[in-house]
NUTI-643275 format. One line per field, with one value per residue: z negated, x, y of N, C-alpha, C in turn; residue in three letters; residue number from 1. Coordinates in steps of 0.001 Angstrom, whole numbers. Each point is the difference from the previous one (the first is absolute). Example, Ala and Ser with C-alpha at 12.3 -4.5 7.8 and 13.67 -1.06 7.14 Angstrom:
2
n.z	[-7800:720] $
n.x	[13190:-350] $
n.y	[-5690:1050] $
ca.z	[0:-60] $
ca.x	[-890:820] $
ca.y	[1190:1190] $
c.z	[0:-730] $
c.x	[900:-770] $
c.y	[1200:1090] $
aa	[ALA:SER] $
i	[1:2] $
// end
This chain:
55
n.z	[-46:587:-1200:834:327:402:624:853:-332:126:278:871:231:1291:373:239:-418:779:282:-196:1138:9:-105:-1046:-355:-642:-588:-1327:-306:-447:-849:-724:146:-460:-195:-405:753:-940:-144:829:226:92:89:896:953:-118:439:1201:192:-242:35:1954:205:-201:636] $
n.x	[896:-453:1272:377:-281:-651:-80:2042:199:-1479:776:974:-279:-454:457:980:-1283:-521:842:358:529:1073:944:791:-1115:-252:1189:206:-914:220:1323:-313:-172:1439:-13:-937:-714:-538:-635:-1356:928:126:-1579:22:605:-751:-937:362:147:-1465:-430:1147:-206:-1095:353] $
n.y	[-1197:915:434:-211:-1319:668:-977:-371:1823:-312:-1139:-167:1017:-1141:44:639:409:-560:-785:874:-490:-615:1012:-1113:-258:1641:288:-1146:1122:1977:-605:-670:1540:489:-1199:149:-932:-698:1387:-736:328:637:-110:-810:1142:1024:-395:-481:1285:225:-781:700:1555:-998:-1176] $
ca.z	[121:483:-1082:305:677:-997:-206:-931:-1080:-694:212:-975:-2100:-1181:-565:-1779:-550:-426:-504:-1263:494:-1005:1183:1096:723:1058:1226:451:790:1712:692:199:1015:656:207:-152:868:278:-1588:-641:596:-1018:-1815:1:-944:-1369:-1174:85:-1409:-1644:9:93:-1623:-1140:6] $
ca.x	[-897:-347:-819:131:-1043:-1291:-755:683:660:-1370:-582:824:-205:-1278:792:797:-828:-1294:1394:300:899:1463:722:493:-1546:-320:1441:-507:-1473:718:436:-866:-1679:475:-151:-922:-798:-1503:-651:20:1313:242:-660:623:1600:129:199:1552:799:-437:-197:1460:840:-824:1043] $
ca.y	[1439:1626:601:1871:844:186:-1756:-1024:360:-52:-1498:196:547:-497:-2072:1021:400:-1330:-977:1240:-272:893:421:-578:-411:499:-421:-1092:-263:811:-971:-467:537:441:-995:-714:214:808:-215:-1167:-1237:842:-365:-904:-201:335:-1676:-661:822:-447:-819:14:-92:-377:-1165] $
c.z	[-256:-1225:418:651:-1390:-714:-1180:-1364:-635:-628:-1998:-1328:18:-410:-1289:-688:-423:-1181:-771:209:-1380:776:943:879:1740:963:1000:1531:1471:745:878:1439:1502:970:302:1500:-416:-2570:-601:-25:-1450:-1627:139:-645:-1103:-1377:193:-467:-1175:-255:-934:-1136:-1524:-306:727] $
c.x	[1063:287:-61:-2280:-1295:-554:-23:-295:-955:-370:1461:-391:-1941:1119:600:-1235:-640:1134:481:1802:1422:774:736:-1080:432:1353:-665:-1220:1018:717:-875:-1108:974:734:-1390:-1107:-1324:-31:208:1596:810:-356:1122:1535:95:-786:1206:1305:-133:501:1425:637:-322:1621:1316] $
c.y	[1235:233:1810:139:185:-619:-419:632:415:-1066:140:959:-90:-1538:1081:629:-1458:-306:943:-197:1071:149:-1243:-1130:804:-46:-1328:-677:693:-1362:-1152:-297:-247:-1550:-475:360:712:-632:-1084:-655:1353:-478:-1592:-138:783:-1317:-502:287:85:-1303:-1153:597:165:-1250:159] $
aa	[MET:ASN:ILE:ASN:ASP:ALA:SER:VAL:LEU:GLU:MET:ILE:ASN:ARG:LEU:ILE:VAL:SER:ASN:ARG:LEU:ASN:LYS:ASN:GLN:ILE:LEU:GLN:LEU:VAL:ASN:LEU:ALA:SER:ILE:SER:CYS:SER:ILE:ASN:GLU:LEU:GLU:GLU:ASN:MET:GLU:TRP:GLU:THR:PHE:LYS:SER:LYS:TYR] $
i	[1:2:3:4:5:6:7:8:9:10:11:12:13:14:15:16:17:18:19:20:21:22:23:24:25:26:27:28:29:30:31:32:33:34:35:36:37:38:39:40:41:42:43:44:45:46:47:48:49:50:51:52:53:54:55] $
// end
């Protein structure tokens, strides 16, 4: 996804607000957005990264 696109930024902002992400999670979300093809893939990547970081 192109993080410079207004619609993508709006989706990212909604994810940040709805999930109450901290600074590190926001940075991780922006990094993952650039390699994700859709919002669903981005959410899956976030879940995977959260799961990986716990162990």
